[in-house]
C-alpha positions as a Markdown table, in Angstrom:
| # | Residue | x | y | z |
|---|---|---|---|---|
| 1 | Met | 14.1 | 3.4 | 35.7 |
| 2 | Arg | 11.5 | 4.6 | 38.1 |
| 3 | Phe | 10.4 | 1.3 | 39.6 |
| 4 | Leu | 13.9 | 0.0 | 39.7 |
| 5 | Cys | 15.7 | 2.8 | 41.5 |
| 6 | Leu | 14.3 | 1.8 | 44.9 |
| 7 | Ala | 12.9 | 5.2 | 45.8 |
| 8 | Val | 12.3 | 4.0 | 49.3 |
| 9 | Phe | 16.0 | 3.3 | 49.6 |
| 10 | Gly | 17.5 | 6.0 | 47.3 |
| 11 | Leu | 20.4 | 3.8 | 46.2 |
| 12 | Ser | 21.8 | 2.3 | 43.0 |
| 13 | Phe | 22.5 | -1.4 | 43.5 |
| 14 | Gly | 23.4 | -4.0 | 40.9 |
| 15 | Cys | 24.2 | -7.6 | 40.3 |
| 16 | Thr | 26.6 | -9.1 | 37.8 |
| 17 | Gln | 26.6 | -12.5 | 36.3 |
| 18 | Ser | 28.4 | -13.9 | 39.3 |
| 19 | Glu | 27.5 | -11.0 | 41.7 |
| 20 | Ser | 31.1 | -11.3 | 43.1 |
| 21 | Glu | 32.8 | -8.0 | 42.4 |
| 22 | Pro | 35.2 | -7.1 | 45.2 |
| 23 | Ser | 33.9 | -4.6 | 47.7 |
| 24 | Glu | 35.9 | -5.2 | 50.9 |
| 25 | Lys | 34.3 | -3.8 | 54.0 |
| 26 | Val | 36.1 | -2.3 | 57.0 |
| 27 | Asp | 33.7 | -3.9 | 59.5 |
| 28 | Pro | 35.1 | -7.4 | 60.4 |
| 29 | Thr | 31.6 | -8.5 | 61.4 |
| 30 | Asp | 30.0 | -7.8 | 58.0 |
| 31 | Pro | 28.0 | -10.9 | 57.1 |
| 32 | Ser | 29.0 | -10.8 | 53.4 |
| 33 | Arg | 32.7 | -10.7 | 54.3 |
| 34 | Ile | 32.3 | -13.6 | 56.8 |
| 35 | Leu | 30.7 | -15.7 | 54.1 |
| 36 | Arg | 33.4 | -15.0 | 51.6 |
| 37 | Ala | 36.3 | -15.6 | 54.1 |
| 38 | Ala | 34.8 | -18.9 | 55.2 |
| 39 | Asp | 34.5 | -19.9 | 51.5 |
| 40 | Asp | 30.9 | -20.6 | 52.4 |
| 41 | Asp | 28.9 | -18.3 | 50.1 |
| 42 | Pro | 25.5 | -19.9 | 49.4 |
| 43 | Val | 23.4 | -18.9 | 46.4 |
| 44 | Ala | 20.5 | -16.6 | 47.4 |
| 45 | Ala | 18.7 | -16.9 | 44.0 |
| 46 | Lys | 19.2 | -18.1 | 40.4 |
| 47 | Val | 17.7 | -16.2 | 37.5 |
| 48 | Asp | 17.9 | -18.3 | 34.3 |
| 49 | Gly | 21.2 | -19.7 | 35.5 |
| 50 | Thr | 22.6 | -16.3 | 36.6 |
| 51 | Val | 23.7 | -16.6 | 40.3 |
| 52 | Ile | 23.0 | -14.0 | 42.9 |
| 53 | Leu | 25.2 | -14.9 | 45.9 |
| 54 | Arg | 24.0 | -14.4 | 49.4 |
| 55 | Ser | 27.2 | -12.3 | 50.2 |
| 56 | Ser | 26.2 | -9.8 | 47.4 |
| 57 | Leu | 22.7 | -9.5 | 48.8 |
| 58 | Glu | 23.9 | -9.1 | 52.4 |
| 59 | Glu | 26.5 | -6.5 | 51.4 |
| 60 | Arg | 23.7 | -4.3 | 50.0 |
| 61 | Val | 21.4 | -5.1 | 52.9 |
| 62 | Gln | 24.0 | -4.0 | 55.5 |
| 63 | Ala | 24.9 | -0.9 | 53.6 |
| 64 | Gln | 21.2 | 0.1 | 53.4 |
| 65 | Val | 20.5 | -0.7 | 57.0 |
| 66 | Glu | 23.6 | 1.3 | 58.1 |
| 67 | Gln | 22.3 | 4.4 | 56.2 |
| 68 | Phe | 19.0 | 4.2 | 58.1 |
| 69 | Arg | 20.8 | 3.7 | 61.4 |
| 70 | Leu | 22.9 | 6.8 | 60.8 |
| 71 | Ala | 19.7 | 8.7 | 60.0 |
| 72 | Gly | 18.4 | 7.8 | 63.4 |
| 73 | Arg | 15.9 | 5.1 | 62.4 |
| 74 | Ser | 15.2 | 2.2 | 64.7 |
| 75 | Ile | 16.4 | -1.0 | 63.0 |
| 76 | Thr | 14.2 | -4.0 | 63.9 |
| 77 | Pro | 14.6 | -7.6 | 62.6 |
| 78 | Ala | 11.4 | -7.1 | 60.6 |
| 79 | Phe | 12.7 | -3.9 | 59.0 |
| 80 | Glu | 16.0 | -5.6 | 58.1 |
| 81 | Gln | 14.1 | -8.6 | 56.6 |
| 82 | Ser | 11.8 | -6.3 | 54.5 |
| 83 | Thr | 14.9 | -4.5 | 53.2 |
| 84 | Arg | 16.4 | -7.9 | 52.3 |
| 85 | Val | 13.3 | -8.9 | 50.4 |
| 86 | Ala | 13.1 | -5.6 | 48.5 |
| 87 | Leu | 16.8 | -5.7 | 47.5 |
| 88 | Leu | 16.7 | -9.3 | 46.3 |
| 89 | Asn | 13.6 | -8.4 | 44.2 |
| 90 | His | 15.6 | -5.4 | 42.8 |
| 91 | Met | 18.6 | -7.6 | 42.0 |
| 92 | Ile | 16.4 | -10.1 | 40.2 |
| 93 | Asp | 14.8 | -7.4 | 38.1 |
| 94 | Arg | 18.3 | -6.0 | 37.2 |
| 95 | Ser | 19.5 | -9.5 | 36.3 |
| 96 | Leu | 16.5 | -10.0 | 34.0 |
| 97 | Leu | 17.0 | -6.7 | 32.2 |
| 98 | Thr | 20.7 | -7.2 | 31.8 |
| 99 | Ala | 20.0 | -10.5 | 30.2 |
| 100 | Glu | 17.4 | -8.9 | 27.9 |
| 101 | Gly | 20.0 | -6.3 | 26.9 |
| 102 | Lys | 22.4 | -9.0 | 26.0 |
| 103 | Arg | 19.7 | -10.7 | 23.9 |
| 104 | Leu | 19.1 | -7.5 | 22.1 |
| 105 | Gly | 22.8 | -6.9 | 21.4 |
| 106 | Ile | 22.9 | -3.9 | 23.7 |
| 107 | Glu | 26.3 | -2.9 | 25.0 |
| 108 | Val | 27.7 | -0.1 | 27.0 |
| 109 | Thr | 31.2 | 0.8 | 25.8 |
| 110 | Asp | 33.9 | 1.9 | 28.2 |
| 111 | Ala | 33.8 | 5.4 | 26.6 |
| 112 | Ala | 30.0 | 5.7 | 27.2 |
| 113 | Leu | 30.5 | 4.6 | 30.8 |
| 114 | Ser | 33.3 | 7.1 | 31.3 |
| 115 | His | 31.1 | 9.9 | 29.9 |
| 116 | His | 28.3 | 8.9 | 32.3 |
| 117 | Glu | 30.7 | 8.9 | 35.2 |
| 118 | Ala | 32.1 | 12.3 | 34.3 |
| 119 | Leu | 28.6 | 13.8 | 34.2 |
| 120 | Phe | 27.7 | 12.2 | 37.5 |
| 121 | Arg | 30.9 | 13.6 | 39.1 |
| 122 | Glu | 30.2 | 17.0 | 37.6 |
| 123 | Arg | 26.7 | 17.1 | 39.2 |
| 124 | Leu | 28.2 | 16.3 | 42.6 |
| 125 | Gly | 30.8 | 19.1 | 42.2 |
| 126 | Asn | 34.1 | 17.7 | 43.3 |
| 127 | Glu | 36.0 | 14.5 | 44.1 |
| 128 | Gln | 35.4 | 14.8 | 47.9 |
| 129 | Ala | 31.7 | 14.9 | 47.3 |
| 130 | Phe | 31.9 | 11.8 | 45.0 |
| 131 | Gln | 33.9 | 9.8 | 47.5 |
| 132 | Gly | 31.5 | 10.8 | 50.2 |
| 133 | Tyr | 28.6 | 9.6 | 48.1 |
| 134 | Leu | 30.4 | 6.2 | 47.6 |
| 135 | Ala | 30.9 | 5.9 | 51.3 |
| 136 | Arg | 27.2 | 6.7 | 52.0 |
| 137 | Ile | 26.0 | 3.9 | 49.7 |
| 138 | Gly | 28.6 | 1.5 | 50.8 |
| 139 | Arg | 30.1 | 0.9 | 47.4 |
| 140 | Gln | 33.7 | 1.0 | 46.1 |
| 141 | Leu | 34.4 | 2.6 | 42.8 |
| 142 | Glu | 34.6 | -0.6 | 40.7 |
| 143 | Gly | 31.3 | -1.9 | 42.2 |
| 144 | Trp | 29.6 | 1.4 | 41.5 |
| 145 | Arg | 30.8 | 1.4 | 37.9 |
| 146 | Ser | 29.4 | -2.1 | 37.5 |
| 147 | Asp | 26.1 | -0.9 | 38.8 |
| 148 | Gln | 26.1 | 2.1 | 36.5 |
| 149 | Arg | 26.9 | 0.0 | 33.4 |
| 150 | Gln | 23.9 | -2.1 | 34.2 |
| 151 | His | 21.8 | 1.0 | 34.8 |
| 152 | Leu | 22.7 | 2.2 | 31.3 |
| 153 | Ile | 22.0 | -1.1 | 29.7 |
| 154 | Gln | 18.6 | -1.3 | 31.4 |
| 155 | Lys | 17.7 | 2.2 | 30.3 |
| 156 | Met | 18.7 | 1.3 | 26.7 |
| 157 | Val | 16.5 | -1.8 | 26.9 |
| 158 | Phe | 13.5 | 0.3 | 27.9 |
| 159 | Asp | 14.3 | 2.9 | 25.2 |
| 160 | Gln | 14.4 | 0.2 | 22.6 |
| 161 | Val | 11.5 | -2.0 | 23.6 |
| 162 | Leu | 9.0 | 0.4 | 25.0 |
| 163 | Lys | 6.9 | 2.6 | 22.7 |
| 164 | Pro | 4.6 | 4.7 | 25.0 |
| 165 | Ala | 1.4 | 5.7 | 23.4 |
| 166 | Pro | 1.0 | 9.4 | 22.7 |
| 167 | Val | -1.2 | 11.3 | 25.1 |
| 168 | Gly | -4.1 | 13.1 | 23.4 |
| 169 | Glu | -4.8 | 16.7 | 24.0 |
| 170 | Ala | -8.4 | 15.9 | 25.2 |
| 171 | Glu | -6.9 | 13.7 | 28.0 |
| 172 | Leu | -4.5 | 16.5 | 29.0 |
| 173 | Leu | -7.3 | 19.0 | 29.1 |
| 174 | Lys | -9.2 | 16.7 | 31.4 |
| 175 | Gln | -6.3 | 16.4 | 33.7 |
| 176 | Tyr | -5.9 | 20.2 | 33.7 |
| 177 | Glu | -9.5 | 20.8 | 34.7 |
| 178 | Ala | -9.3 | 18.2 | 37.5 |
| 179 | Gln | -6.3 | 20.0 | 39.1 |
| 180 | Lys | -6.9 | 23.6 | 37.9 |
| 181 | Gln | -6.4 | 25.1 | 41.4 |
| 182 | Arg | -2.8 | 23.8 | 41.4 |
| 183 | Tyr | -2.1 | 26.2 | 38.5 |
| 184 | Ala | -3.3 | 29.3 | 40.3 |
| 185 | Gln | -0.1 | 31.3 | 40.5 |
| 186 | Arg | 0.2 | 33.6 | 43.4 |
| 187 | Arg | 1.8 | 37.1 | 43.3 |
| 188 | Arg | 5.6 | 36.8 | 43.2 |
| 189 | Leu | 8.3 | 39.4 | 43.8 |
| 190 | Arg | 11.9 | 39.2 | 42.6 |
| 191 | Leu | 13.9 | 40.9 | 45.4 |
| 192 | Gly | 17.3 | 42.4 | 45.8 |
| 193 | Glu | 19.0 | 43.2 | 49.1 |
| 194 | Ile | 21.7 | 45.3 | 50.7 |
| 195 | Leu | 22.7 | 44.3 | 54.2 |
| 196 | Lys | 24.7 | 46.3 | 56.8 |
| 197 | Ser | 25.7 | 43.8 | 59.5 |
| 198 | Val | 25.5 | 44.6 | 63.2 |
| 199 | Pro | 27.7 | 42.7 | 65.7 |
| 200 | Thr | 26.0 | 40.1 | 67.9 |
| 201 | Thr | 26.2 | 40.1 | 71.7 |
| 202 | Glu | 28.7 | 37.3 | 71.5 |
| 203 | Ala | 30.9 | 39.2 | 69.1 |
| 204 | Met | 30.6 | 42.5 | 70.8 |
| 205 | Pro | 29.5 | 42.2 | 74.5 |
| 206 | Asp | 29.7 | 46.0 | 75.1 |
| 207 | Lys | 26.1 | 47.2 | 74.6 |
| 208 | Gly | 27.2 | 50.8 | 74.1 |
| 209 | Lys | 29.4 | 49.8 | 71.2 |
| 210 | Arg | 26.7 | 47.6 | 69.7 |
| 211 | Asp | 24.2 | 50.5 | 69.9 |
| 212 | Arg | 26.6 | 52.8 | 68.1 |
| 213 | Ala | 27.3 | 50.1 | 65.4 |
| 214 | Arg | 23.6 | 49.7 | 64.9 |
| 215 | Ala | 23.0 | 53.4 | 64.6 |
| 216 | Ala | 25.8 | 53.6 | 62.0 |
| 217 | Ala | 24.3 | 50.7 | 60.1 |
| 218 | Glu | 20.8 | 52.4 | 60.1 |
| 219 | Lys | 22.3 | 55.7 | 58.9 |
| 220 | Ser | 24.1 | 53.8 | 56.1 |
| 221 | Ile | 21.0 | 51.9 | 55.0 |
| 222 | Lys | 19.0 | 55.2 | 54.8 |
| 223 | Thr | 21.7 | 56.7 | 52.7 |
| 224 | Leu | 21.7 | 53.6 | 50.4 |
| 225 | Ile | 17.9 | 53.7 | 50.1 |
| 226 | Arg | 18.2 | 57.2 | 48.6 |
| 227 | Arg | 21.0 | 56.1 | 46.3 |
| 228 | Ala | 19.0 | 53.0 | 45.2 |
| 229 | Gln | 16.1 | 55.2 | 44.3 |
| 230 | Ser | 18.2 | 57.6 | 42.2 |
| 231 | Pro | 17.5 | 57.5 | 38.5 |
| 232 | Gly | 20.1 | 55.6 | 36.6 |
| 233 | Gln | 21.6 | 53.9 | 39.7 |
| 234 | Arg | 22.3 | 50.2 | 39.0 |
| 235 | Phe | 21.2 | 48.3 | 42.0 |
| 236 | Ala | 23.4 | 45.3 | 41.4 |
| 237 | Ala | 26.5 | 47.4 | 41.3 |
| 238 | Leu | 25.5 | 49.2 | 44.5 |
| 239 | Ala | 24.9 | 45.9 | 46.3 |
| 240 | Ala | 28.1 | 44.4 | 45.1 |
| 241 | Glu | 30.0 | 47.5 | 46.4 |
| 242 | Gln | 28.1 | 48.2 | 49.7 |
| 243 | Ser | 26.4 | 45.0 | 51.0 |
| 244 | Asp | 27.7 | 42.8 | 53.8 |
| 245 | Ser | 25.6 | 39.8 | 52.6 |
| 246 | Val | 26.9 | 36.8 | 50.7 |
| 247 | Ser | 24.3 | 37.8 | 48.1 |
| 248 | Lys | 26.6 | 40.7 | 47.0 |
| 249 | Lys | 28.3 | 38.2 | 44.7 |
| 250 | Arg | 25.0 | 38.0 | 42.8 |
| 251 | Gly | 24.4 | 41.8 | 42.9 |
| 252 | Gly | 22.1 | 41.3 | 45.9 |
| 253 | Asp | 19.7 | 39.1 | 44.0 |
| 254 | Leu | 17.5 | 37.0 | 46.3 |
| 255 | Gly | 15.5 | 35.4 | 43.4 |
| 256 | Trp | 11.7 | 35.1 | 43.2 |
| 257 | Arg | 9.6 | 35.0 | 46.4 |
| 258 | Ile | 5.9 | 34.4 | 46.8 |
| 259 | Glu | 4.6 | 37.5 | 48.4 |
| 260 | Glu | 2.2 | 35.8 | 50.9 |
| 261 | Ser | 5.1 | 33.6 | 52.1 |
| 262 | Leu | 7.4 | 36.4 | 53.1 |
| 263 | Ser | 8.2 | 36.9 | 56.8 |
| 264 | Pro | 5.8 | 39.4 | 58.5 |
| 265 | Asp | 8.5 | 42.1 | 58.8 |
| 266 | Trp | 9.1 | 41.9 | 55.0 |
| 267 | Leu | 5.4 | 41.5 | 54.1 |
| 268 | Leu | 4.5 | 44.6 | 56.0 |
| 269 | Leu | 6.6 | 46.8 | 53.7 |
| 270 | Leu | 6.3 | 44.8 | 50.5 |
| 271 | Lys | 2.5 | 43.9 | 50.3 |
| 272 | Gly | 1.3 | 45.2 | 47.0 |
| 273 | Ala | 4.7 | 46.9 | 46.2 |
| 274 | Lys | 5.4 | 47.9 | 42.6 |
| 275 | Lys | 8.4 | 47.1 | 40.5 |
| 276 | Gly | 11.3 | 49.4 | 41.5 |
| 277 | Ala | 10.1 | 50.0 | 45.1 |
| 278 | Val | 12.9 | 50.3 | 47.7 |
| 279 | Val | 12.0 | 49.7 | 51.3 |
| 280 | Gly | 13.8 | 49.6 | 54.7 |
| 281 | Pro | 15.5 | 49.6 | 57.0 |
| 282 | Ile | 14.4 | 46.1 | 58.1 |
| 283 | Glu | 16.0 | 44.8 | 61.2 |
| 284 | Ser | 17.0 | 41.1 | 61.6 |
| 285 | Ala | 19.4 | 39.0 | 63.5 |
| 286 | Asp | 22.3 | 39.7 | 61.2 |
| 287 | Gly | 21.8 | 43.4 | 60.9 |
| 288 | Leu | 19.8 | 46.0 | 58.9 |
| 289 | Arg | 18.9 | 45.7 | 55.2 |
| 290 | Leu | 17.0 | 47.4 | 52.5 |
| 291 | Leu | 15.1 | 45.5 | 49.8 |
| 292 | Lys | 14.4 | 46.4 | 46.2 |
| 293 | Val | 11.5 | 45.0 | 44.2 |
| 294 | Val | 13.4 | 44.1 | 41.0 |
| 295 | Asp | 10.4 | 42.6 | 39.2 |
| 296 | Val | 6.8 | 41.6 | 39.8 |
| 297 | Glu | 4.6 | 38.7 | 38.6 |
| 298 | Glu | 1.0 | 39.4 | 39.4 |
| 299 | Ala | -1.3 | 36.6 | 40.6 |
| 300 | Arg | -2.9 | 34.8 | 37.7 |
| 301 | Gln | -4.5 | 31.5 | 36.7 |
| 302 | Leu | -2.0 | 29.6 | 34.4 |
| 303 | Ser | -3.9 | 28.6 | 31.3 |
| 304 | Phe | -4.0 | 25.1 | 29.7 |
| 305 | Glu | -1.5 | 26.3 | 27.1 |
| 306 | Asp | 0.8 | 27.5 | 29.9 |
| 307 | Val | 1.0 | 24.1 | 31.5 |
| 308 | Lys | 0.3 | 21.7 | 28.6 |
| 309 | Gly | 3.9 | 20.8 | 28.2 |
| 310 | Glu | 4.3 | 19.9 | 31.9 |
| 311 | Leu | 1.1 | 17.9 | 31.8 |
| 312 | Arg | 2.3 | 15.9 | 28.8 |
| 313 | Arg | 5.7 | 15.2 | 30.4 |
| 314 | Thr | 4.0 | 14.0 | 33.6 |
| 315 | Ala | 1.5 | 11.8 | 31.6 |
| 316 | Leu | 4.3 | 10.3 | 29.5 |
| 317 | Ser | 6.4 | 9.6 | 32.6 |
| 318 | Arg | 3.5 | 7.8 | 34.3 |
| 319 | Ser | 2.8 | 5.8 | 31.2 |
| 320 | Arg | 6.5 | 4.8 | 30.8 |
| 321 | Ser | 6.6 | 3.7 | 34.5 |
| 322 | Lys | 3.7 | 1.4 | 33.9 |
| 323 | Ala | 5.2 | 0.1 | 30.7 |
| 324 | Glu | 8.6 | -0.6 | 32.4 |
| 325 | Arg | 6.9 | -2.5 | 35.2 |
| 326 | Ala | 4.8 | -4.5 | 32.7 |
| 327 | Leu | 8.0 | -5.4 | 30.8 |
| 328 | Val | 9.8 | -6.7 | 33.9 |
| 329 | Leu | 6.7 | -8.7 | 35.0 |
| 330 | Ser | 6.7 | -10.3 | 31.5 |
| 331 | Leu | 10.4 | -11.1 | 31.8 |
| 332 | Arg | 9.8 | -12.6 | 35.3 |
| 333 | Asp | 6.9 | -14.7 | 33.9 |
| 334 | Gln | 9.1 | -16.2 | 31.2 |
| 335 | Ala | 12.2 | -16.7 | 33.4 |
| 336 | Asn | 13.3 | -19.6 | 35.6 |
| 337 | Ile | 13.7 | -17.9 | 39.0 |
| 338 | Ser | 14.7 | -20.0 | 42.0 |
| 339 | Ile | 14.9 | -18.6 | 45.5 |
| 340 | Leu | 17.4 | -20.7 | 47.4 |
| 341 | Asp | 17.7 | -18.6 | 50.5 |
| 342 | Arg | 15.1 | -20.2 | 52.8 |
| 343 | Arg | 14.7 | -17.0 | 54.8 |
| 344 | Leu | 13.2 | -15.4 | 51.7 |
| 345 | Lys | 11.2 | -18.1 | 50.0 |
| 346 | Ser | 7.8 | -17.4 | 51.6 |
| 347 | Ser | 8.3 | -13.6 | 51.3 |
| 348 | Leu | 9.1 | -13.7 | 47.6 |
| 349 | Ser | 6.8 | -16.5 | 46.4 |
| 350 | Glu | 3.8 | -14.3 | 45.8 |
| 351 | Ala | 5.9 | -11.5 | 44.2 |
| 352 | Leu | 7.4 | -13.9 | 41.7 |
| 353 | Gly | 4.1 | -15.0 | 40.3 |
| 354 | Gln | 3.5 | -18.3 | 38.5 |
| 355 | Gly | 5.1 | -18.5 | 35.0 |
| 356 | Lys | 8.2 | -20.8 | 35.0 |
| 357 | Asn | 9.4 | -19.7 | 38.4 |
| 358 | Thr | 10.4 | -22.4 | 40.7 |
| 359 | Pro | 10.2 | -22.3 | 44.6 |
């Protein structure tokens, strides 16, 4: 849901039929908490009878504003108001799509939601990372699960309703020709390294000892260069055995690097290097290293056939985004949407359009 994910904000927010799931905040000055505690929680908007409470809106606004504040952004009243407008618009869209999903008989089972959550947690890596993510977006687990259930329903609505038109090869070729320079691939080297570390001044204040350590590292690197150049020597095994770098766990593999983007010290030795070349010693802040050119990809112009799949995916993605937005605008036009929060009426009146919306 590209237009719904609030790229500007980078969060997943949602609204339920009552928008009242518990999400207790630690901050006693939180406006949403104050409204609930006072039993004075006015309605911010109604979408075909579905209520969006002002407390639910303010909860999301304050969470979003706090993220920007922690990032060092200056929070002005105008910025906070624009955030409030954007989030209410987002909540209205989600409410419309959730209702459309219900009309279509779309349901997300608990098993499907659990599977989605498991995949999400797996991407983050561990429980600590997941809890940190919830803290950053200002959501408790149950509120997040409610958001994700709605997200899945809305995705299923789009999948069922939208039928993006196929993109013809002639159109793809036209796009390729218009941005051909983008597909000029520069020379790349796949590099491996072996590092022999040298103590820093802080770690070894005695200059004489540091000089001796450096001389030993240089001697070791020169010996390792000869070994790496020996026929039949497996570089990955040598790096795993001899290197002081964390890359030793990968057999010294540094991955692919664009030749022109290498640091000057590296480029001096690697410019035009052939596959299998071993160079060094190269001095750096962490010690002395040798580098091996494990593989080479020469500069070339990627053909239309090389990038046709990428062009097609991009075109389909762009087409789907437009279709998603068109569907939501259509649902808005047919819905009875009432903005009851007086702070937001003028800001949202134009965005809501005409249709059956009421002021």
